[in-house]
Short mmCIF file of the C-alpha atoms (twelve columns), coordinates in Angstrom:
data_MODEL
# 
_entry.id   MODEL 
# 
loop_
_atom_site.group_PDB 
_atom_site.id 
_atom_site.type_symbol 
_atom_site.label_atom_id 
_atom_site.label_alt_id 
_atom_site.label_comp_id 
_atom_site.label_asym_id 
_atom_site.label_seq_id 
_atom_site.Cartn_x 
_atom_site.Cartn_y 
_atom_site.Cartn_z 
_atom_site.pdbx_PDB_model_num 
ATOM 1   C CA . MET A 1   95.883  51.102 39.711 1 
ATOM 2   C CA . THR A 2   96.141  47.456 38.328 1 
ATOM 3   C CA . ALA A 3   93.442  45.565 36.503 1 
ATOM 4   C CA . ARG A 4   93.134  43.288 39.489 1 
ATOM 5   C CA . GLN A 5   92.566  46.236 41.786 1 
ATOM 6   C CA . ARG A 6   90.013  47.791 39.459 1 
ATOM 7   C CA . LEU A 7   88.128  44.434 39.471 1 
ATOM 8   C CA . ALA A 8   88.334  44.321 43.310 1 
ATOM 9   C CA . ARG A 9   86.949  47.855 43.434 1 
ATOM 10  C CA . ALA A 10  84.093  46.960 41.089 1 
ATOM 11  C CA . ILE A 11  83.212  43.808 43.124 1 
ATOM 12  C CA . ALA A 12  83.369  45.879 46.250 1 
ATOM 13  C CA . LEU A 13  80.660  48.101 44.952 1 
ATOM 14  C CA . LEU A 14  78.624  45.594 42.941 1 
ATOM 15  C CA . LEU A 15  78.361  42.833 45.498 1 
ATOM 16  C CA . PRO A 16  76.837  44.812 48.384 1 
ATOM 17  C CA . LEU A 17  74.516  46.554 45.995 1 
ATOM 18  C CA . ALA A 18  73.363  43.271 44.512 1 
ATOM 19  C CA . LEU A 19  72.717  41.767 48.014 1 
ATOM 20  C CA . LEU A 20  70.889  44.957 49.170 1 
ATOM 21  C CA . ALA A 21  68.818  44.848 45.982 1 
ATOM 22  C CA . GLY A 22  67.938  41.154 46.730 1 
ATOM 23  C CA . ALA A 23  67.150  42.017 50.357 1 
ATOM 24  C CA . TRP A 24  64.866  45.025 49.401 1 
ATOM 25  C CA . GLY A 25  63.341  43.122 46.463 1 
ATOM 26  C CA . SER A 26  62.370  40.119 48.748 1 
ATOM 27  C CA . GLN A 27  60.918  42.588 51.172 1 
ATOM 28  C CA . LEU A 28  59.036  44.877 48.746 1 
ATOM 29  C CA . ILE A 29  58.091  42.408 46.072 1 
ATOM 30  C CA . GLY A 30  58.217  39.077 47.840 1 
ATOM 31  C CA . HIS A 31  56.624  40.464 51.056 1 
ATOM 32  C CA . LEU A 32  59.261  38.772 53.219 1 
ATOM 33  C CA . TYR A 33  59.456  41.118 56.231 1 
ATOM 34  C CA . PRO A 34  63.001  41.378 57.716 1 
ATOM 35  C CA . CYS A 35  63.654  40.542 61.300 1 
ATOM 36  C CA . GLU A 36  65.889  42.667 63.415 1 
ATOM 37  C CA . MET A 37  69.026  40.458 62.655 1 
ATOM 38  C CA . CYS A 38  68.191  40.876 58.827 1 
ATOM 39  C CA . HIS A 39  68.496  44.615 59.377 1 
ATOM 40  C CA . TRP A 40  71.744  44.161 61.067 1 
ATOM 41  C CA . GLN A 41  73.185  42.435 58.019 1 
ATOM 42  C CA . ARG A 42  72.172  45.403 55.872 1 
ATOM 43  C CA . TRP A 43  74.041  48.118 57.678 1 
ATOM 44  C CA . PRO A 44  77.569  46.947 56.847 1 
ATOM 45  C CA . HIS A 45  76.478  46.604 53.148 1 
ATOM 46  C CA . TYR A 46  75.222  50.186 53.135 1 
ATOM 47  C CA . ALA A 47  78.512  51.379 54.597 1 
ATOM 48  C CA . ALA A 48  80.442  49.173 52.068 1 
ATOM 49  C CA . VAL A 49  78.550  50.830 49.235 1 
ATOM 50  C CA . VAL A 50  79.570  54.372 50.472 1 
ATOM 51  C CA . VAL A 51  83.168  53.315 50.933 1 
ATOM 52  C CA . ALA A 52  83.378  51.621 47.526 1 
ATOM 53  C CA . ILE A 53  81.921  54.738 45.839 1 
ATOM 54  C CA . LEU A 54  84.561  56.771 47.495 1 
ATOM 55  C CA . ALA A 55  87.230  54.443 46.166 1 
ATOM 56  C CA . PHE A 56  86.090  55.375 42.627 1 
ATOM 57  C CA . VAL A 57  86.285  59.136 43.216 1 
ATOM 58  C CA . VAL A 58  89.513  59.553 45.278 1 
ATOM 59  C CA . PRO A 59  92.467  60.651 43.163 1 
ATOM 60  C CA . ARG A 60  95.155  58.622 44.873 1 
ATOM 61  C CA . PRO A 61  95.462  54.866 43.914 1 
ATOM 62  C CA . ALA A 62  96.863  53.897 47.377 1 
ATOM 63  C CA . LEU A 63  93.927  55.570 49.137 1 
ATOM 64  C CA . ALA A 64  91.433  53.849 46.655 1 
ATOM 65  C CA . LYS A 65  93.057  50.453 47.507 1 
ATOM 66  C CA . THR A 66  92.668  51.178 51.260 1 
ATOM 67  C CA . LEU A 67  88.979  52.047 50.692 1 
ATOM 68  C CA . VAL A 68  88.381  48.827 48.796 1 
ATOM 69  C CA . ILE A 69  89.974  46.822 51.601 1 
ATOM 70  C CA . VAL A 70  87.765  48.613 54.132 1 
ATOM 71  C CA . ALA A 71  84.723  47.861 51.925 1 
ATOM 72  C CA . ALA A 72  85.759  44.179 51.849 1 
ATOM 73  C CA . LEU A 73  85.973  44.031 55.615 1 
ATOM 74  C CA . LEU A 74  82.567  45.644 55.862 1 
ATOM 75  C CA . ILE A 75  81.157  43.111 53.474 1 
ATOM 76  C CA . ALA A 76  82.789  40.386 55.601 1 
ATOM 77  C CA . LEU A 77  81.236  41.905 58.695 1 
ATOM 78  C CA . SER A 78  77.778  41.406 57.124 1 
ATOM 79  C CA . GLY A 79  78.683  37.835 56.274 1 
ATOM 80  C CA . ALA A 80  79.699  37.229 59.857 1 
ATOM 81  C CA . ILE A 81  76.320  38.673 61.106 1 
ATOM 82  C CA . GLY A 82  74.781  36.316 58.431 1 
ATOM 83  C CA . VAL A 83  76.586  33.352 59.981 1 
ATOM 84  C CA . ALA A 84  75.303  34.335 63.388 1 
ATOM 85  C CA . HIS A 85  71.703  34.693 62.054 1 
ATOM 86  C CA . ALA A 86  71.788  31.473 60.172 1 
ATOM 87  C CA . GLY A 87  72.952  29.743 63.299 1 
ATOM 88  C CA . VAL A 88  69.904  31.135 65.160 1 
ATOM 89  C CA . GLU A 89  67.776  29.931 62.335 1 
ATOM 90  C CA . TYR A 90  69.036  26.447 62.325 1 
ATOM 91  C CA . HIS A 91  68.974  26.487 66.133 1 
ATOM 92  C CA . TRP A 92  72.701  25.945 66.569 1 
ATOM 93  C CA . TRP A 93  72.662  28.646 69.282 1 
ATOM 94  C CA . ASN A 94  70.179  31.092 70.846 1 
ATOM 95  C CA . GLY A 95  69.449  34.375 69.302 1 
ATOM 96  C CA . PHE A 96  69.894  37.833 70.576 1 
ATOM 97  C CA . THR A 97  66.316  38.885 69.763 1 
ATOM 98  C CA . ALA A 98  63.070  37.073 69.444 1 
ATOM 99  C CA . CYS A 99  60.837  38.978 66.975 1 
ATOM 100 C CA . THR A 100 60.346  42.233 65.128 1 
ATOM 101 C CA . GLN A 101 57.176  44.170 64.765 1 
ATOM 102 C CA . THR A 102 56.504  45.473 61.177 1 
ATOM 103 C CA . VAL A 103 54.248  48.311 61.809 1 
ATOM 104 C CA . ASP A 104 54.825  52.019 61.906 1 
ATOM 105 C CA . LEU A 105 52.823  53.103 64.935 1 
ATOM 106 C CA . ARG A 106 53.639  56.825 64.738 1 
ATOM 107 C CA . GLY A 107 50.567  59.108 64.683 1 
ATOM 108 C CA . LEU A 108 48.078  56.370 65.413 1 
ATOM 109 C CA . SER A 109 45.557  56.514 68.198 1 
ATOM 110 C CA . SER A 110 45.753  53.925 70.966 1 
ATOM 111 C CA . ALA A 111 43.067  51.846 69.520 1 
ATOM 112 C CA . ASP A 112 44.554  52.026 66.014 1 
ATOM 113 C CA . ARG A 113 48.019  51.055 67.425 1 
ATOM 114 C CA . LEU A 114 46.462  47.984 69.149 1 
ATOM 115 C CA . ALA A 115 44.625  46.922 66.080 1 
ATOM 116 C CA . ALA A 116 47.742  47.445 63.869 1 
ATOM 117 C CA . ILE A 117 49.939  45.412 66.206 1 
ATOM 118 C CA . MET A 118 47.316  42.613 66.568 1 
ATOM 119 C CA . HIS A 119 47.017  42.303 62.741 1 
ATOM 120 C CA . ALA A 120 50.744  42.764 61.917 1 
ATOM 121 C CA . PRO A 121 52.982  39.777 61.062 1 
ATOM 122 C CA . ILE A 122 55.522  38.887 63.717 1 
ATOM 123 C CA . VAL A 123 58.867  38.247 62.221 1 
ATOM 124 C CA . ARG A 124 60.969  35.905 64.274 1 
ATOM 125 C CA . CYS A 125 64.754  35.849 63.886 1 
ATOM 126 C CA . ASP A 126 64.894  32.081 64.613 1 
ATOM 127 C CA . THR A 127 62.629  30.990 61.842 1 
ATOM 128 C CA . PRO A 128 63.657  31.456 58.152 1 
ATOM 129 C CA . GLN A 129 60.912  32.921 56.011 1 
ATOM 130 C CA . TRP A 130 62.401  31.399 52.874 1 
ATOM 131 C CA . THR A 131 64.943  28.725 51.987 1 
ATOM 132 C CA . LEU A 132 66.438  27.188 48.872 1 
ATOM 133 C CA . SER A 133 67.921  23.688 49.340 1 
ATOM 134 C CA . GLY A 134 67.871  24.300 53.079 1 
ATOM 135 C CA . ILE A 135 69.849  27.632 52.967 1 
ATOM 136 C CA . SER A 136 68.092  30.743 54.326 1 
ATOM 137 C CA . LEU A 137 68.630  34.164 53.157 1 
ATOM 138 C CA . ALA A 138 70.914  34.775 56.019 1 
ATOM 139 C CA . GLY A 139 72.970  31.726 55.023 1 
ATOM 140 C CA . PHE A 140 73.118  33.076 51.447 1 
ATOM 141 C CA . ASN A 141 74.268  36.367 52.638 1 
ATOM 142 C CA . ALA A 142 76.998  34.727 54.805 1 
ATOM 143 C CA . ILE A 143 78.150  32.617 51.824 1 
ATOM 144 C CA . LEU A 144 78.168  35.331 49.189 1 
ATOM 145 C CA . SER A 145 79.484  38.130 51.609 1 
ATOM 146 C CA . LEU A 146 82.282  36.114 53.093 1 
ATOM 147 C CA . GLY A 147 83.254  34.510 49.710 1 
ATOM 148 C CA . GLY A 148 83.046  37.996 48.013 1 
ATOM 149 C CA . ALA A 149 85.208  39.573 50.736 1 
ATOM 150 C CA . VAL A 150 87.983  36.838 50.200 1 
ATOM 151 C CA . VAL A 151 87.829  37.430 46.418 1 
ATOM 152 C CA . ILE A 152 88.182  41.254 46.983 1 
ATOM 153 C CA . LEU A 153 91.046  40.874 49.378 1 
ATOM 154 C CA . ALA A 154 92.788  38.348 47.115 1 
ATOM 155 C CA . LEU A 155 92.582  40.696 44.217 1 
ATOM 156 C CA . THR A 156 93.992  43.648 46.089 1 
ATOM 157 C CA . ARG A 157 97.113  41.694 46.844 1 
ATOM 158 C CA . LYS A 158 100.107 42.219 44.477 1 
ATOM 159 C CA . ALA A 159 100.341 39.539 41.806 1 
ATOM 160 C CA . ARG A 160 103.587 37.409 42.062 1 
# 
């Protein structure tokens, strides 16, 4: 495995880990509740982490390279979902879902369920909870995921 391919493999693992850490950090520390589309963006990153870890443990370099490419495609998928979500937030197009409830209702009585629902924050997919210079978290995920996937794929190509 070449140095470029080792770098691609490292980025394929570290990029989704960093983006997931940011997502979970903003949720658990920053109290930004994810909407349904936010969760959709996380799933390909979870899968990319698993695939990238496998790329570190498989003995055959050709298989490792294939796994890195699959991880890059999963990262790009999350970026594409981020583009769709950012478009919904900027009202470029209609969303697929309107809101997400943030309460676990299992094991609650009917009265407690109603009280929990009435006091829970409603998280809309078409309203960004946080922006920096006009870019939402979905927008940052799109930029970083798509850019990172391009870098990973470029690094897996043979150098001339």
